[in-house]
N, C-alpha and C positions, 0 to 999 in steps of 0.2 A: 502494500500499501503505500502509496507517494502522500509526501506532504506532511507527515508525521512531523520529520526532526523540525521542519520550518515551523508546525503551529507548535512545538515544546518552546525552541529558540524564540519567536514572538513572544514566548509570555514568559520568558526569564528576567526582562530587566525590570530592575525596581527592590525592595527591601526583601529579603527573607528573613525569617526566626529559622536557623543553625542549631542542631539537637545531634552529636556524634558521640557514640560510643566504642569504647577502646578496649582492645583485648591483646596486649603485647609479650607475647614470650618473653622478650628481656625485661621489662620493666612493669611487668602488672598490667590491673586494670586501670582504665582511665574514663577522662569525658571530655567533651569540649561544647561549651555552649556561647552562643553567639548570633553574631547575625553574618547573613551572606548580601551583599548586595551588586547586581550585574547592570553596571553601568557600557552603554552606546559608548564606540570607538569610533574615530572618522573615517576606518578600515572597512567598516562595518561588522568589525566582534564586538564581543561585549568583555568586558573586563569583571571578571567574578573576584570581590574582598571580601575572605573572611577576617573576621574581628572578632575576639571574645576572651572566654577563659579557660584556661588548658588545665586539667587534672592529672598527673600521670603516675602513677607508683605515689611518692612522700611531697612529688615537685607540684606546685601550683602557681600559676599567675600566668600573664598577659601572653595571647599567641597571634600571631596572623599567618595569613599565608593567600597567596593570588595565582589565580590560572586564568586564559584565555579561553573563550567558547567562543566557536565559527562556525558558522554553518556553510558546508561546504559542497553542493550539490544535494541529496537528500541524508544527507548524515551531519551527525552532532558530531566535531572534532574541540576536543580540550586539548589544551599545548600549555609549556611553559612560557610563563612572561619572559622576554626579554630574546632570549633565542627562538620562539615558537617553534619549539620542535615538537610533537607528538607526543602526547600521552597516553590519548584514550581517541577512537574513532567508534561512534555509537549508530548504529542501524537499527532503527528501531521497527518494531513488530507490534501490529493492535492487539491487545490481551480481551477477551472477552469479558471482562469487568467493567472495557469502557477508557482502561489506561493503555500505554504499550510502552514496553521493555526492550534493553541490549543490551549485551555482552562484547568485551573486549579482555584481549590477552596483551599486553604490554613487557616484553623484554627488556632488560635493563640491562644490560652483562651478565650476571648473573643472578639480577635479581628476577622475580617473576612478578608481574603486576595484575590479579583478574578483577574486572570490573564489572558490578554490575549498574543499571539505571534502571530504575522504575519508577515512569509517571504514571500517578494517580488520577485518578477520573473529576478528584475534588480539586484536581489542580497543585498537589503537593506532587514530591517526589522526593526520590529514597536513591541513594548512594552508595553500595557499599565494595568492599573491598577484602581482599585475602593478599598477601604481601609476601614473600616466602624467599630466601635467600641464604647467602652463604652466613650475612651477620643481620638479616631480617627475616621474621616469624609474628608479623602482626592482622588484625582484622578492625575496619572500619565501619561501622554502620552507620551512615549519617542521611537524619531528617530535617527536609526542607521545608516548611510549610510559610504561608503570606503573616505578617504579625497581625 
């Protein structure tokens, strides 16, 4: 089905409430709570700014990260800011519940990033990661909803 990625991309701009559950094999359980804001860029992409508080094991403090989301044909591509190297390429399939989902695997050296993006019929979404490698062993489960 065409147009799914475009519909999702067009729904992203603006503020979101972000809640992330973390399971890290090295540091223990944790969480991140805060906001994600998708801002339109001159090149047509969206800059996603995550800001909030990270708790991981015994550590607690402010944290942030940035991603670039771009629509390329009917694929939602997530890129690293600065280099614009591709992290994920999501080609969506409609679900029977009115949402859509996509999966992508990214290899970075010896590390493997398995990602699942699930768009829900209430216009919220979930990003789930499983990252493994010689020095990495963690899961991230991120929920984004409108404030």
